[in-house]
Steps between C-alpha positions, in 0.01 A plus 500: 500500500871409501561142392774267607791442263416241231116542552285457189155645427226330703141448398201416720267228369153664505207251537242746625319738259587814701681813389555580862714186534711606203540857620594369851764267349651767279497751793675246721783474245415217269639572150195354336219245513400179326122499457403135522221384263611136539457437876364836616147627548540737207304480171614643168288818527614561851859454412474749211343758731778457757772537230338817369513654851873437546711796383662443165861421448565243780683219328411250774123492454450137402191285454499121525244343269321167554601384149657640180194667367586772247175680547536531875868580478428776247248669730739477794774667301266760356404583860857560602669173600870517430553121538296190435584184698383172349475211749648155454696555178643167402559521124644726230162515336342649828781756520451594133124539555574730800730718292242508218237626740716754681698658214391715203611404147762413383588322836143380561141542408358739760229723368507879539243622755385862554378476856799686659635763253878539477565214734849455356653839401743490213534547128403140417210388727547118433873519567444713820228255616716190438785665695267585788326164560645169619404147418576293809486120498434344835700186565318297767540132398781251451403493123543878486848482658591235244389716216624829647800549271278473188229722657759765592629501147161599353534857358288744704513316828615749759547282803410176672314504825533211745191381683661297774193350664360328197855415386553323835187294448623374169814384675291296743536754786241693693420844366664816639744772415847588631693172429856525638600160357369195311366479144323828503804689603708314244243581231527873587872481459460325164251757381730786612774354278267459210354846510850651536614313189187612313539863604158522667383551855409259777226561753416298812199496727600511868292531813784628731692819442830370645486196282413722194799722561735205525360365165533844337869514598577140399310491168491871406116479472333750264211511739332312774140433600473562870185406679132482417251750628240237614773302687620819665143553635495145642851527647425829678165376623670197663767727658224732638284217634792330663476749783156372591607137523476326839858455607404291808 
């Protein structure tokens, strides 16, 4: 599928434990997926099975964990995740713990696992693995924004990922994505400058494709989360049922 100028890779947030959903998203043109173990209906074993069923080599196969648990993160990576997103990162210590769980020595403390042979082709398996997988710190609070420069400077952090809905709540606003102005939009601009200075990427969750493209062009996003499978089902259901409404 041909993309508009300035468009970045887009990932579907996957909350349902269905390989059919993932295949449908990739077939539709999504670059990747973010399997959601934080807010989704997906357990660790289910997530690992989904990851193993996705063809190898896609750099945009991410998993968002519920917490920075090195055991769970190791299993997800061994199953084929190419990025781990840690929610609500607000301190340097959290960012360092994320890198420690995601990266092999000497960058981190990830243990070698044999479940998928030759997952990272190359002369040095640990170096190849470290180059292949991304540690992504999700910034979704005012405290996270305040600490973002220090978090972005932690060696091994690949990108910051903005969760606008929770971020809005910490600013005293209602939840929601796609903020055109106000403190959330200002925070995104601040984070864009921070990540550019640090030489790492910035990701942003969006619910609307036109808004996402605008943000990609303004902030040179490394990637964007675009939509959630479960919400897509509800949205389409409402559209379909609208035809049955009494217009009298």
